[in-house]
C-alpha positions, 0 to 999 in steps of 0.5 A: 067578596067574602072569600076575598075579604077573609083572605085579606084579613087572614093575610094581614093577621098572620104577617102583621100582628098588632105590635108590628107596623101596618101604617099607610100613608095619608094619601092612601086614605083619600076619597079617590082610593076609596072610591069603590066599595071593595077598596073601602073594605080593604082599606078597613081591613088594614085599619082594623089591623093597625097596631093599637100602639102605633095608631096616631090621631087619624086625619078627618075621615074622607067624605063618603063617596056618592052611592056608598050606603051609610052602613058601609063597613069602613064608615061604621068603623070610622064612626065607632072610633069617633064615638069612642074617643068622644067619650061615648063607649056605649054608642061606639060598641053599638056601632061595632056591633052593626059592623060585625052584623054587616061583615062577620069575618072582621070580628076576630080582628076588632080589638078596638071593639073590645076596649069600647065594650069594657068602657061600656061596661059590657064586660062579658062581651069584652071577655069574648071579643079578646078571646076571639082576637087571640085567634088572629093575634096570639103574641100580644100581651095587651090582649090577655090584659084587657081580657083580665080587666073584663073578667076582673070587673065582671067577676073578681081579680082572682077569677081573672087570674085563673082565666088569663089567656095564654100568650106568646112572646111580645118583645115590647118593653115593658110588656113582659113585666106587665104580663107578670104583674097581671099574673100576680108574679111581678110588682109595680116597681119592676114594671117602672124599672123596665119602662125607665130604660132608654131615654127620650121618645122611647122612654116616654112611650114605655112609661105611658104604657107602664102607667096606663096598665098599672092604672088599669090593674089598680082600678080593677083591683079596687085601688082607685087612688093608685089607679087615678095617679097612674092614669093621670101620669099616662095621660099627661106627663108621659102622654102620647097621641097614639091610640093607647095614649088617647085611651089613657086620656079618655079613661081620665075623662070618663072617670072625671079625673082632672089633671093637676095644675102643676102636672100640665107643665110636663105636657109633651110637646111632641107626640109620635107613633108608639112601638 
């Protein structure tokens, strides 16, 4: 079983990095498909590797099949995600820890755990998770960005830049500009100029990412006013309902940053998958 799972993880990690689509139809998440533990684990593998930027809000988690233990990996994963977006990152991180104890082979792919660890203020564990994730996903700029955030909060922004993880080519806009900013080689204006390219859904999605990472970067560097402004823009005016769009909303909630009344008129009427 472990050899089969490892093979499945390795294949998905090589062929479907986080910034490519790995979507499954709603029908594939029905209880009939998850009737056996084996198929449930394979479903979990696909869910773990689903891109952060294309994961839309999931339908209700299917009922656990009769006879399946409550600690089955797919149930631990689903509940960890639920607790994270319920504003309970410490509990989410604990559930992810239990998932790794149950199925250690999944650990490198669990970028979602890294986010939970960051918000649970377990920064050193978060740093280690993103270092581990790089072994299966070396071309995603968001991974070194979150690694930077963990090190900056645990040590200092200067140390975070010194320890920046290397990363391959990420073609998404404005990831190249975000990477340069985190390396102190770019500016906020350059990030926003790149993100403003295009129009409609594409532009709004790019601006959601831009403001999210500008806010995270500002907060890690001690500028709470700038962080609040950017995070609220990512959560509201340019809000999206994919995984990272929901992270922006969660960040605002955890910091008790209320959306200004005059900004609520800009709430998008449509939210689709990201990149």
